[in-house]
PDB file as gemmi writes it, atoms N, CA and C in Angstrom:
CRYST1    1.000    1.000    1.000  90.00  90.00  90.00 P 1                      
ATOM      1  N   UNK A   1       0.847  -1.174   0.000  1.00  0.00           N  
ATOM      2  CA  UNK A   1       0.000   0.000   0.000  1.00  0.00           C  
ATOM      3  C   UNK A   1       0.892   1.237   0.000  1.00  0.00           C  
ATOM      4  N   UNK A   2       0.516   2.218  -0.783  1.00  0.00           N  
ATOM      5  CA  UNK A   2       1.276   3.455  -0.878  1.00  0.00           C  
ATOM      6  C   UNK A   2       0.961   4.358   0.315  1.00  0.00           C  
ATOM      7  N   UNK A   3       1.925   5.152   0.668  1.00  0.00           N  
ATOM      8  CA  UNK A   3       1.746   6.108   1.749  1.00  0.00           C  
ATOM      9  C   UNK A   3       1.250   7.429   1.180  1.00  0.00           C  
ATOM     10  N   UNK A   4       0.613   8.222   2.024  1.00  0.00           N  
ATOM     11  CA  UNK A   4       0.294   9.581   1.630  1.00  0.00           C  
ATOM     12  C   UNK A   4       1.610  10.326   1.485  1.00  0.00           C  
ATOM     13  N   UNK A   5       1.666  11.287   0.581  1.00  0.00           N  
ATOM     14  CA  UNK A   5       2.887  12.069   0.444  1.00  0.00           C  
ATOM     15  C   UNK A   5       3.114  12.841   1.725  1.00  0.00           C  
ATOM     16  N   UNK A   6       4.378  13.159   2.005  1.00  0.00           N  
ATOM     17  CA  UNK A   6       4.690  13.786   3.283  1.00  0.00           C  
ATOM     18  C   UNK A   6       4.185  15.223   3.369  1.00  0.00           C  
ATOM     19  N   UNK A   7       4.069  15.913   2.247  1.00  0.00           N  
ATOM     20  CA  UNK A   7       3.556  17.269   2.274  1.00  0.00           C  
ATOM     21  C   UNK A   7       2.153  17.256   1.696  1.00  0.00           C  
ATOM     22  N   UNK A   8       1.179  17.433   2.553  1.00  0.00           N  
ATOM     23  CA  UNK A   8      -0.220  17.472   2.138  1.00  0.00           C  
ATOM     24  C   UNK A   8      -0.728  18.864   2.457  1.00  0.00           C  
ATOM     25  N   UNK A   9      -1.370  19.468   1.491  1.00  0.00           N  
ATOM     26  CA  UNK A   9      -1.834  20.837   1.640  1.00  0.00           C  
ATOM     27  C   UNK A   9      -3.306  20.829   2.034  1.00  0.00           C  
ATOM     28  N   UNK A  10      -3.655  21.684   2.968  1.00  0.00           N  
ATOM     29  CA  UNK A  10      -5.056  21.882   3.356  1.00  0.00           C  
ATOM     30  C   UNK A  10      -5.423  23.282   2.888  1.00  0.00           C  
ATOM     31  N   UNK A  11      -6.589  23.443   2.321  1.00  0.00           N  
ATOM     32  CA  UNK A  11      -6.983  24.789   1.928  1.00  0.00           C  
ATOM     33  C   UNK A  11      -8.360  25.134   2.471  1.00  0.00           C  
ATOM     34  N   UNK A  12      -8.629  26.419   2.535  1.00  0.00           N  
ATOM     35  CA  UNK A  12      -9.888  26.897   3.077  1.00  0.00           C  
ATOM     36  C   UNK A  12     -11.066  26.668   2.146  1.00  0.00           C  
ATOM     37  N   UNK A  13     -10.788  26.336   0.865  1.00  0.00           N  
ATOM     38  CA  UNK A  13     -11.866  26.117  -0.090  1.00  0.00           C  
ATOM     39  C   UNK A  13     -12.590  24.796   0.174  1.00  0.00           C  
ATOM     40  N   UNK A  14     -11.888  23.827   0.675  1.00  0.00           N  
ATOM     41  CA  UNK A  14     -12.475  22.504   0.863  1.00  0.00           C  
ATOM     42  C   UNK A  14     -13.447  22.521   2.030  1.00  0.00           C  
ATOM     43  N   UNK A  15     -14.530  21.749   1.923  1.00  0.00           N  
ATOM     44  CA  UNK A  15     -15.482  21.690   3.029  1.00  0.00           C  
ATOM     45  C   UNK A  15     -14.836  21.086   4.285  1.00  0.00           C  
ATOM     46  N   UNK A  16     -15.316  21.506   5.417  1.00  0.00           N  
ATOM     47  CA  UNK A  16     -14.810  20.966   6.680  1.00  0.00           C  
ATOM     48  C   UNK A  16     -15.284  19.524   6.859  1.00  0.00           C  
ATOM     49  N   UNK A  17     -14.398  18.687   7.365  1.00  0.00           N  
ATOM     50  CA  UNK A  17     -14.757  17.306   7.674  1.00  0.00           C  
ATOM     51  C   UNK A  17     -15.085  16.482   6.454  1.00  0.00           C  
ATOM     52  N   UNK A  18     -15.214  15.214   6.655  1.00  0.00           N  
ATOM     53  CA  UNK A  18     -15.583  14.316   5.577  1.00  0.00           C  
ATOM     54  C   UNK A  18     -14.392  13.758   4.821  1.00  0.00           C  
ATOM     55  N   UNK A  19     -14.700  12.901   3.899  1.00  0.00           N  
ATOM     56  CA  UNK A  19     -13.680  12.182   3.145  1.00  0.00           C  
ATOM     57  C   UNK A  19     -14.019  12.171   1.670  1.00  0.00           C  
ATOM     58  N   UNK A  20     -12.976  12.022   0.856  1.00  0.00           N  
ATOM     59  CA  UNK A  20     -13.143  11.824  -0.578  1.00  0.00           C  
ATOM     60  C   UNK A  20     -12.567  10.470  -0.949  1.00  0.00           C  
ATOM     61  N   UNK A  21     -13.183   9.839  -1.927  1.00  0.00           N  
ATOM     62  CA  UNK A  21     -12.721   8.563  -2.477  1.00  0.00           C  
ATOM     63  C   UNK A  21     -12.188   8.858  -3.865  1.00  0.00           C  
ATOM     64  N   UNK A  22     -11.000   8.358  -4.181  1.00  0.00           N  
ATOM     65  CA  UNK A  22     -10.363   8.639  -5.464  1.00  0.00           C  
ATOM     66  C   UNK A  22     -10.758   7.597  -6.506  1.00  0.00           C  
ATOM     67  N   UNK A  23     -11.272   8.072  -7.611  1.00  0.00           N  
ATOM     68  CA  UNK A  23     -11.681   7.208  -8.711  1.00  0.00           C  
ATOM     69  C   UNK A  23     -10.502   6.437  -9.305  1.00  0.00           C  
ATOM     70  N   UNK A  24      -9.302   7.006  -9.251  1.00  0.00           N  
ATOM     71  CA  UNK A  24      -8.132   6.357  -9.843  1.00  0.00           C  
ATOM     72  C   UNK A  24      -7.558   5.254  -8.962  1.00  0.00           C  
ATOM     73  N   UNK A  25      -7.265   5.575  -7.713  1.00  0.00           N  
ATOM     74  CA  UNK A  25      -6.600   4.589  -6.844  1.00  0.00           C  
ATOM     75  C   UNK A  25      -7.569   3.896  -5.893  1.00  0.00           C  
ATOM     76  N   UNK A  26      -8.813   4.354  -5.827  1.00  0.00           N  
ATOM     77  CA  UNK A  26      -9.870   3.780  -5.002  1.00  0.00           C  
ATOM     78  C   UNK A  26      -9.555   3.823  -3.506  1.00  0.00           C  
ATOM     79  N   UNK A  27      -8.763   4.836  -3.119  1.00  0.00           N  
ATOM     80  CA  UNK A  27      -8.447   5.028  -1.705  1.00  0.00           C  
ATOM     81  C   UNK A  27      -9.107   6.302  -1.206  1.00  0.00           C  
ATOM     82  N   UNK A  28      -9.201   6.407   0.089  1.00  0.00           N  
ATOM     83  CA  UNK A  28      -9.888   7.519   0.747  1.00  0.00           C  
ATOM     84  C   UNK A  28      -8.862   8.455   1.367  1.00  0.00           C  
ATOM     85  N   UNK A  29      -9.210   9.734   1.369  1.00  0.00           N  
ATOM     86  CA  UNK A  29      -8.402  10.738   2.055  1.00  0.00           C  
ATOM     87  C   UNK A  29      -9.345  11.818   2.586  1.00  0.00           C  
ATOM     88  N   UNK A  30      -8.836  12.630   3.492  1.00  0.00           N  
ATOM     89  CA  UNK A  30      -9.659  13.678   4.088  1.00  0.00           C  
ATOM     90  C   UNK A  30      -9.877  14.809   3.087  1.00  0.00           C  
ATOM     91  N   UNK A  31     -11.099  15.368   3.095  1.00  0.00           N  
ATOM     92  CA  UNK A  31     -11.381  16.528   2.250  1.00  0.00           C  
ATOM     93  C   UNK A  31     -10.397  17.639   2.600  1.00  0.00           C  
ATOM     94  N   UNK A  32      -9.924  18.314   1.587  1.00  0.00           N  
ATOM     95  CA  UNK A  32      -8.987  19.415   1.803  1.00  0.00           C  
ATOM     96  C   UNK A  32      -7.534  18.989   1.740  1.00  0.00           C  
ATOM     97  N   UNK A  33      -7.263  17.707   1.572  1.00  0.00           N  
ATOM     98  CA  UNK A  33      -5.888  17.229   1.427  1.00  0.00           C  
ATOM     99  C   UNK A  33      -5.613  16.964  -0.048  1.00  0.00           C  
ATOM    100  N   UNK A  34      -4.471  17.410  -0.513  1.00  0.00           N  
ATOM    101  CA  UNK A  34      -4.079  17.185  -1.893  1.00  0.00           C  
ATOM    102  C   UNK A  34      -2.612  17.512  -2.044  1.00  0.00           C  
ATOM    103  N   UNK A  35      -2.061  17.237  -3.194  1.00  0.00           N  
ATOM    104  CA  UNK A  35      -0.706  17.673  -3.530  1.00  0.00           C  
ATOM    105  C   UNK A  35      -0.804  18.469  -4.818  1.00  0.00           C  
ATOM    106  N   UNK A  36       0.083  19.445  -4.947  1.00  0.00           N  
ATOM    107  CA  UNK A  36       0.081  20.294  -6.132  1.00  0.00           C  
ATOM    108  C   UNK A  36       0.853  19.638  -7.258  1.00  0.00           C  
ATOM    109  N   UNK A  37       0.317  19.722  -8.451  1.00  0.00           N  
ATOM    110  CA  UNK A  37       1.067  19.356  -9.645  1.00  0.00           C  
ATOM    111  C   UNK A  37       1.138  20.614 -10.493  1.00  0.00           C  
ATOM    112  N   UNK A  38       2.341  21.085 -10.788  1.00  0.00           N  
ATOM    113  CA  UNK A  38       2.446  22.303 -11.598  1.00  0.00           C  
ATOM    114  C   UNK A  38       1.793  22.099 -12.965  1.00  0.00           C  
ATOM    115  N   UNK A  39       1.336  23.174 -13.535  1.00  0.00           N  
ATOM    116  CA  UNK A  39       0.744  23.128 -14.868  1.00  0.00           C  
ATOM    117  C   UNK A  39       1.797  22.678 -15.872  1.00  0.00           C  
ATOM    118  N   UNK A  40       1.347  22.005 -16.899  1.00  0.00           N  
ATOM    119  CA  UNK A  40       2.274  21.595 -17.960  1.00  0.00           C  
ATOM    120  C   UNK A  40       2.570  22.756 -18.910  1.00  0.00           C  
ATOM    121  N   UNK A  41       1.855  23.877 -18.745  1.00  0.00           N  
ATOM    122  CA  UNK A  41       2.011  25.024 -19.629  1.00  0.00           C  
ATOM    123  C   UNK A  41       2.849  26.101 -18.948  1.00  0.00           C  
ATOM    124  N   UNK A  42       3.585  26.857 -19.743  1.00  0.00           N  
ATOM    125  CA  UNK A  42       4.453  27.914 -19.217  1.00  0.00           C  
ATOM    126  C   UNK A  42       3.934  29.287 -19.641  1.00  0.00           C  
ATOM    127  N   UNK A  43       4.602  30.325 -19.155  1.00  0.00           N  
ATOM    128  CA  UNK A  43       4.247  31.692 -19.544  1.00  0.00           C  
ATOM    129  C   UNK A  43       4.452  31.885 -21.051  1.00  0.00           C  
ATOM    130  N   UNK A  44       5.459  31.217 -21.612  1.00  0.00           N  
ATOM    131  CA  UNK A  44       5.682  31.304 -23.061  1.00  0.00           C  
ATOM    132  C   UNK A  44       4.496  30.712 -23.820  1.00  0.00           C  
ATOM    133  N   UNK A  45       3.931  29.624 -23.276  1.00  0.00           N  
ATOM    134  CA  UNK A  45       2.747  29.035 -23.902  1.00  0.00           C  
ATOM    135  C   UNK A  45       1.574  30.012 -23.868  1.00  0.00           C  
ATOM    136  N   UNK A  46       1.468  30.766 -22.781  1.00  0.00           N  
ATOM    137  CA  UNK A  46       0.371  31.727 -22.652  1.00  0.00           C  
ATOM    138  C   UNK A  46       0.428  32.763 -23.772  1.00  0.00           C  
ATOM    139  N   UNK A  47       1.628  33.175 -24.148  1.00  0.00           N  
ATOM    140  CA  UNK A  47       1.777  34.131 -25.249  1.00  0.00           C  
ATOM    141  C   UNK A  47       1.228  33.528 -26.538  1.00  0.00           C  
ATOM    142  N   UNK A  48       1.553  32.272 -26.787  1.00  0.00           N  
ATOM    143  CA  UNK A  48       1.052  31.582 -27.989  1.00  0.00           C  
ATOM    144  C   UNK A  48      -0.468  31.466 -27.918  1.00  0.00           C  
ATOM    145  N   UNK A  49      -0.989  31.116 -26.737  1.00  0.00           N  
ATOM    146  CA  UNK A  49      -2.442  30.992 -26.576  1.00  0.00           C  
ATOM    147  C   UNK A  49      -3.142  32.316 -26.913  1.00  0.00           C  
ATOM    148  N   UNK A  50      -2.533  33.439 -26.446  1.00  0.00           N  
ATOM    149  CA  UNK A  50      -3.133  34.751 -26.728  1.00  0.00           C  
ATOM    150  C   UNK A  50      -3.111  35.039 -28.227  1.00  0.00           C  
ATOM    151  N   UNK A  51      -1.996  34.707 -28.875  1.00  0.00           N  
ATOM    152  CA  UNK A  51      -1.888  34.916 -30.321  1.00  0.00           C  
ATOM    153  C   UNK A  51      -2.932  34.096 -31.080  1.00  0.00           C  
ATOM    154  N   UNK A  52      -3.291  32.943 -30.506  1.00  0.00           N  
ATOM    155  CA  UNK A  52      -4.295  32.083 -31.136  1.00  0.00           C  
ATOM    156  C   UNK A  52      -5.712  32.434 -30.684  1.00  0.00           C  
ATOM    157  N   UNK A  53      -5.830  33.567 -29.985  1.00  0.00           N  
ATOM    158  CA  UNK A  53      -7.135  34.083 -29.554  1.00  0.00           C  
ATOM    159  C   UNK A  53      -7.872  33.195 -28.558  1.00  0.00           C  
ATOM    160  N   UNK A  54      -7.113  32.471 -27.723  1.00  0.00           N  
ATOM    161  CA  UNK A  54      -7.747  31.691 -26.665  1.00  0.00           C  
ATOM    162  C   UNK A  54      -8.282  32.666 -25.622  1.00  0.00           C  
ATOM    163  N   UNK A  55      -9.499  32.454 -25.118  1.00  0.00           N  
ATOM    164  CA  UNK A  55     -10.053  33.353 -24.086  1.00  0.00           C  
ATOM    165  C   UNK A  55      -9.161  33.412 -22.843  1.00  0.00           C  
ATOM    166  N   UNK A  56      -9.056  34.611 -22.253  1.00  0.00           N  
ATOM    167  CA  UNK A  56      -8.169  34.828 -21.104  1.00  0.00           C  
ATOM    168  C   UNK A  56      -8.477  33.891 -19.941  1.00  0.00           C  
ATOM    169  N   UNK A  57      -9.754  33.632 -19.658  1.00  0.00           N  
ATOM    170  CA  UNK A  57     -10.074  32.753 -18.527  1.00  0.00           C  
ATOM    171  C   UNK A  57      -9.573  31.331 -18.771  1.00  0.00           C  
ATOM    172  N   UNK A  58      -9.583  30.886 -20.016  1.00  0.00           N  
ATOM    173  CA  UNK A  58      -9.055  29.550 -20.327  1.00  0.00           C  
ATOM    174  C   UNK A  58      -7.537  29.510 -20.191  1.00  0.00           C  
ATOM    175  N   UNK A  59      -6.883  30.604 -20.560  1.00  0.00           N  
ATOM    176  CA  UNK A  59      -5.425  30.685 -20.416  1.00  0.00           C  
ATOM    177  C   UNK A  59      -5.052  30.615 -18.942  1.00  0.00           C  
ATOM    178  N   UNK A  60      -5.757  31.398 -18.127  1.00  0.00           N  
ATOM    179  CA  UNK A  60      -5.474  31.403 -16.688  1.00  0.00           C  
ATOM    180  C   UNK A  60      -5.686  30.018 -16.082  1.00  0.00           C  
ATOM    181  N   UNK A  61      -6.761  29.355 -16.486  1.00  0.00           N  
ATOM    182  CA  UNK A  61      -7.039  28.021 -15.962  1.00  0.00           C  
ATOM    183  C   UNK A  61      -5.945  27.027 -16.377  1.00  0.00           C  
ATOM    184  N   UNK A  62      -5.456  27.140 -17.611  1.00  0.00           N  
ATOM    185  CA  UNK A  62      -4.410  26.232 -18.105  1.00  0.00           C  
ATOM    186  C   UNK A  62      -3.098  26.405 -17.340  1.00  0.00           C  
ATOM    187  N   UNK A  63      -2.837  27.618 -16.842  1.00  0.00           N  
ATOM    188  CA  UNK A  63      -1.580  27.895 -16.148  1.00  0.00           C  
ATOM    189  C   UNK A  63      -1.620  27.569 -14.657  1.00  0.00           C  
ATOM    190  N   UNK A  64      -2.821  27.323 -14.108  1.00  0.00           N  
ATOM    191  CA  UNK A  64      -2.935  27.030 -12.674  1.00  0.00           C  
ATOM    192  C   UNK A  64      -2.420  25.639 -12.352  1.00  0.00           C  
ATOM    193  N   UNK A  65      -1.810  25.480 -11.158  1.00  0.00           N  
ATOM    194  CA  UNK A  65      -1.442  24.125 -10.725  1.00  0.00           C  
ATOM    195  C   UNK A  65      -2.701  23.291 -10.493  1.00  0.00           C  
ATOM    196  N   UNK A  66      -2.546  21.985 -10.514  1.00  0.00           N  
ATOM    197  CA  UNK A  66      -3.680  21.075 -10.362  1.00  0.00           C  
ATOM    198  C   UNK A  66      -3.630  20.430  -8.980  1.00  0.00           C  
ATOM    199  N   UNK A  67      -4.786  20.332  -8.327  1.00  0.00           N  
ATOM    200  CA  UNK A  67      -4.894  19.637  -7.040  1.00  0.00           C  
ATOM    201  C   UNK A  67      -5.024  18.146  -7.343  1.00  0.00           C  
ATOM    202  N   UNK A  68      -4.025  17.384  -6.914  1.00  0.00           N  
ATOM    203  CA  UNK A  68      -3.988  15.951  -7.189  1.00  0.00           C  
ATOM    204  C   UNK A  68      -4.284  15.150  -5.924  1.00  0.00           C  
ATOM    205  N   UNK A  69      -4.728  13.903  -6.118  1.00  0.00           N  
ATOM    206  CA  UNK A  69      -4.903  12.958  -5.017  1.00  0.00           C  
ATOM    207  C   UNK A  69      -3.630  12.989  -4.172  1.00  0.00           C  
ATOM    208  N   UNK A  70      -3.752  12.964  -2.848  1.00  0.00           N  
ATOM    209  CA  UNK A  70      -2.559  13.073  -2.013  1.00  0.00           C  
ATOM    210  C   UNK A  70      -1.640  11.849  -2.020  1.00  0.00           C  
ATOM    211  N   UNK A  71      -2.065  10.725  -2.606  1.00  0.00           N  
ATOM    212  CA  UNK A  71      -1.188   9.551  -2.657  1.00  0.00           C  
ATOM    213  C   UNK A  71      -0.178   9.715  -3.774  1.00  0.00           C  
ATOM    214  N   UNK A  72       1.076   9.545  -3.443  1.00  0.00           N  
ATOM    215  CA  UNK A  72       2.159   9.841  -4.388  1.00  0.00           C  
ATOM    216  C   UNK A  72       2.153   8.963  -5.633  1.00  0.00           C  
ATOM    217  N   UNK A  73       1.559   7.784  -5.577  1.00  0.00           N  
ATOM    218  CA  UNK A  73       1.553   6.894  -6.736  1.00  0.00           C  
ATOM    219  C   UNK A  73       0.259   6.993  -7.545  1.00  0.00           C  
ATOM    220  N   UNK A  74      -0.527   8.026  -7.304  1.00  0.00           N  
ATOM    221  CA  UNK A  74      -1.822   8.172  -7.978  1.00  0.00           C  
ATOM    222  C   UNK A  74      -1.819   9.422  -8.856  1.00  0.00           C  
ATOM    223  N   UNK A  75      -2.487   9.333  -9.997  1.00  0.00           N  
ATOM    224  CA  UNK A  75      -2.591  10.506 -10.871  1.00  0.00           C  
ATOM    225  C   UNK A  75      -4.012  11.063 -10.917  1.00  0.00           C  
ATOM    226  N   UNK A  76      -4.810  10.774  -9.897  1.00  0.00           N  
ATOM    227  CA  UNK A  76      -6.170  11.297  -9.826  1.00  0.00           C  
ATOM    228  C   UNK A  76      -6.185  12.783  -9.507  1.00  0.00           C  
ATOM    229  N   UNK A  77      -7.117  13.483 -10.096  1.00  0.00           N  
ATOM    230  CA  UNK A  77      -7.320  14.916  -9.902  1.00  0.00           C  
ATOM    231  C   UNK A  77      -8.441  15.082  -8.876  1.00  0.00           C  
ATOM    232  N   UNK A  78      -8.173  15.822  -7.810  1.00  0.00           N  
ATOM    233  CA  UNK A  78      -9.162  15.986  -6.734  1.00  0.00           C  
ATOM    234  C   UNK A  78     -10.472  16.556  -7.263  1.00  0.00           C  
ATOM    235  N   UNK A  79     -10.392  17.537  -8.149  1.00  0.00           N  
ATOM    236  CA  UNK A  79     -11.592  18.210  -8.644  1.00  0.00           C  
ATOM    237  C   UNK A  79     -12.501  17.280  -9.436  1.00  0.00           C  
ATOM    238  N   UNK A  80     -11.922  16.383 -10.230  1.00  0.00           N  
ATOM    239  CA  UNK A  80     -12.725  15.524 -11.102  1.00  0.00           C  
ATOM    240  C   UNK A  80     -12.848  14.087 -10.600  1.00  0.00           C  
ATOM    241  N   UNK A  81     -11.859  13.609  -9.855  1.00  0.00           N  
ATOM    242  CA  UNK A  81     -11.823  12.204  -9.453  1.00  0.00           C  
ATOM    243  C   UNK A  81     -12.096  11.979  -7.972  1.00  0.00           C  
ATOM    244  N   UNK A  82     -12.205  13.044  -7.195  1.00  0.00           N  
ATOM    245  CA  UNK A  82     -12.489  12.919  -5.766  1.00  0.00           C  
ATOM    246  C   UNK A  82     -13.996  12.893  -5.535  1.00  0.00           C  
ATOM    247  N   UNK A  83     -14.510  11.747  -5.139  1.00  0.00           N  
ATOM    248  CA  UNK A  83     -15.949  11.574  -4.949  1.00  0.00           C  
ATOM    249  C   UNK A  83     -16.245  11.546  -3.453  1.00  0.00           C  
ATOM    250  N   UNK A  84     -17.232  12.327  -3.010  1.00  0.00           N  
ATOM    251  CA  UNK A  84     -17.557  12.325  -1.579  1.00  0.00           C  
ATOM    252  C   UNK A  84     -17.867  10.908  -1.075  1.00  0.00           C  
ATOM    253  N   UNK A  85     -17.319  10.587   0.062  1.00  0.00           N  
ATOM    254  CA  UNK A  85     -17.489   9.257   0.652  1.00  0.00           C  
ATOM    255  C   UNK A  85     -18.965   8.905   0.810  1.00  0.00           C  
ATOM    256  N   UNK A  86     -19.794   9.895   1.101  1.00  0.00           N  
ATOM    257  CA  UNK A  86     -21.222   9.646   1.275  1.00  0.00           C  
ATOM    258  C   UNK A  86     -21.828   9.038   0.012  1.00  0.00           C  
ATOM    259  N   UNK A  87     -21.381   9.496  -1.151  1.00  0.00           N  
ATOM    260  CA  UNK A  87     -21.898   8.962  -2.419  1.00  0.00           C  
ATOM    261  C   UNK A  87     -21.440   7.515  -2.628  1.00  0.00           C  
ATOM    262  N   UNK A  88     -20.221   7.213  -2.230  1.00  0.00           N  
ATOM    263  CA  UNK A  88     -19.719   5.838  -2.348  1.00  0.00           C  
ATOM    264  C   UNK A  88     -20.540   4.924  -1.435  1.00  0.00           C  
ATOM    265  N   UNK A  89     -20.843   5.404  -0.240  1.00  0.00           N  
ATOM    266  CA  UNK A  89     -21.619   4.600   0.708  1.00  0.00           C  
ATOM    267  C   UNK A  89     -23.055   4.381   0.253  1.00  0.00           C  
ATOM    268  N   UNK A  90     -23.598   5.302  -0.523  1.00  0.00           N  
ATOM    269  CA  UNK A  90     -24.950   5.089  -1.059  1.00  0.00           C  
ATOM    270  C   UNK A  90     -24.969   3.858  -1.960  1.00  0.00           C  
ATOM    271  N   UNK A  91     -23.898   3.674  -2.728  1.00  0.00           N  
ATOM    272  CA  UNK A  91     -23.795   2.510  -3.613  1.00  0.00           C  
ATOM    273  C   UNK A  91     -23.304   1.271  -2.860  1.00  0.00           C  
ATOM    274  N   UNK A  92     -22.596   1.494  -1.747  1.00  0.00           N  
ATOM    275  CA  UNK A  92     -22.021   0.395  -0.956  1.00  0.00           C  
ATOM    276  C   UNK A  92     -22.319   0.610   0.529  1.00  0.00           C  
ATOM    277  N   UNK A  93     -23.541   0.360   0.961  1.00  0.00           N  
ATOM    278  CA  UNK A  93     -23.888   0.587   2.375  1.00  0.00           C  
ATOM    279  C   UNK A  93     -23.104  -0.311   3.331  1.00  0.00           C  
ATOM    280  N   UNK A  94     -22.477  -1.359   2.809  1.00  0.00           N  
ATOM    281  CA  UNK A  94     -21.666  -2.237   3.656  1.00  0.00           C  
ATOM    282  C   UNK A  94     -20.329  -1.600   4.055  1.00  0.00           C  
ATOM    283  N   UNK A  95     -19.929  -0.524   3.373  1.00  0.00           N  
ATOM    284  CA  UNK A  95     -18.677   0.156   3.718  1.00  0.00           C  
ATOM    285  C   UNK A  95     -18.872   0.945   5.006  1.00  0.00           C  
ATOM    286  N   UNK A  96     -17.801   1.109   5.788  1.00  0.00           N  
ATOM    287  CA  UNK A  96     -17.937   1.799   7.082  1.00  0.00           C  
ATOM    288  C   UNK A  96     -18.280   3.278   6.919  1.00  0.00           C  
ATOM    289  N   UNK A  97     -18.959   3.809   7.904  1.00  0.00           N  
ATOM    290  CA  UNK A  97     -19.304   5.228   7.897  1.00  0.00           C  
ATOM    291  C   UNK A  97     -18.039   6.079   7.941  1.00  0.00           C  
ATOM    292  N   UNK A  98     -17.075   5.636   8.738  1.00  0.00           N  
ATOM    293  CA  UNK A  98     -15.772   6.308   8.806  1.00  0.00           C  
ATOM    294  C   UNK A  98     -14.765   5.382   8.133  1.00  0.00           C  
ATOM    295  N   UNK A  99     -14.286   5.752   6.935  1.00  0.00           N  
ATOM    296  CA  UNK A  99     -13.389   4.872   6.195  1.00  0.00           C  
ATOM    297  C   UNK A  99     -11.981   4.846   6.771  1.00  0.00           C  
ATOM    298  N   UNK A 100     -11.272   3.788   6.464  1.00  0.00           N  
ATOM    299  CA  UNK A 100      -9.872   3.662   6.866  1.00  0.00           C  
ATOM    300  C   UNK A 100      -9.018   4.369   5.809  1.00  0.00           C  
ATOM    301  N   UNK A 101      -8.258   5.352   6.235  1.00  0.00           N  
ATOM    302  CA  UNK A 101      -7.403   6.106   5.322  1.00  0.00           C  
ATOM    303  C   UNK A 101      -6.379   5.154   4.693  1.00  0.00           C  
ATOM    304  N   UNK A 102      -6.255   5.229   3.384  1.00  0.00           N  
ATOM    305  CA  UNK A 102      -5.286   4.405   2.660  1.00  0.00           C  
ATOM    306  C   UNK A 102      -5.826   3.060   2.205  1.00  0.00           C  
ATOM    307  N   UNK A 103      -6.958   2.639   2.762  1.00  0.00           N  
ATOM    308  CA  UNK A 103      -7.542   1.355   2.373  1.00  0.00           C  
ATOM    309  C   UNK A 103      -8.204   1.493   1.003  1.00  0.00           C  
ATOM    310  N   UNK A 104      -8.074   0.463   0.166  1.00  0.00           N  
ATOM    311  CA  UNK A 104      -8.750   0.478  -1.138  1.00  0.00           C  
ATOM    312  C   UNK A 104     -10.161  -0.047  -0.985  1.00  0.00           C  
ATOM    313  N   UNK A 105     -11.123   0.740  -1.458  1.00  0.00           N  
ATOM    314  CA  UNK A 105     -12.520   0.355  -1.448  1.00  0.00           C  
ATOM    315  C   UNK A 105     -12.970   0.259  -2.908  1.00  0.00           C  
ATOM    316  N   UNK A 106     -13.304  -0.914  -3.331  1.00  0.00           N  
ATOM    317  CA  UNK A 106     -13.670  -1.155  -4.726  1.00  0.00           C  
ATOM    318  C   UNK A 106     -15.006  -0.512  -5.075  1.00  0.00           C  
ATOM    319  N   UNK A 107     -15.104   0.015  -6.270  1.00  0.00           N  
ATOM    320  CA  UNK A 107     -16.363   0.573  -6.761  1.00  0.00           C  
ATOM    321  C   UNK A 107     -17.293  -0.546  -7.230  1.00  0.00           C  
ATOM    322  N   UNK A 108     -16.710  -1.659  -7.676  1.00  0.00           N  
ATOM    323  CA  UNK A 108     -17.500  -2.779  -8.236  1.00  0.00           C  
ATOM    324  C   UNK A 108     -18.432  -3.390  -7.225  1.00  0.00           C  
TER     325      UNK A 108                                                      
END                                                                             
């Protein structure tokens, strides 16, 4: 089993309490925990995007770092792949109300 990365960021945007289940690695972590992945695009790319008439809000979004699943061996994106634990439990009522951090819970 993989460990959580040693540097986990908490932010004020995330809801207080609760857990998220990762669609990629099928493990649980606390809401508000993630690791940053820098954008694959640079400031030089932004100049090209502007020349190609890409809307400014899309350029800004492309340059932002991505909030990733906090497990170092996972490539899940918190925004798209982090599913509230409550939703997983609706499909799997046999799963515990309070999940074990790091444990894999199958979607099947």
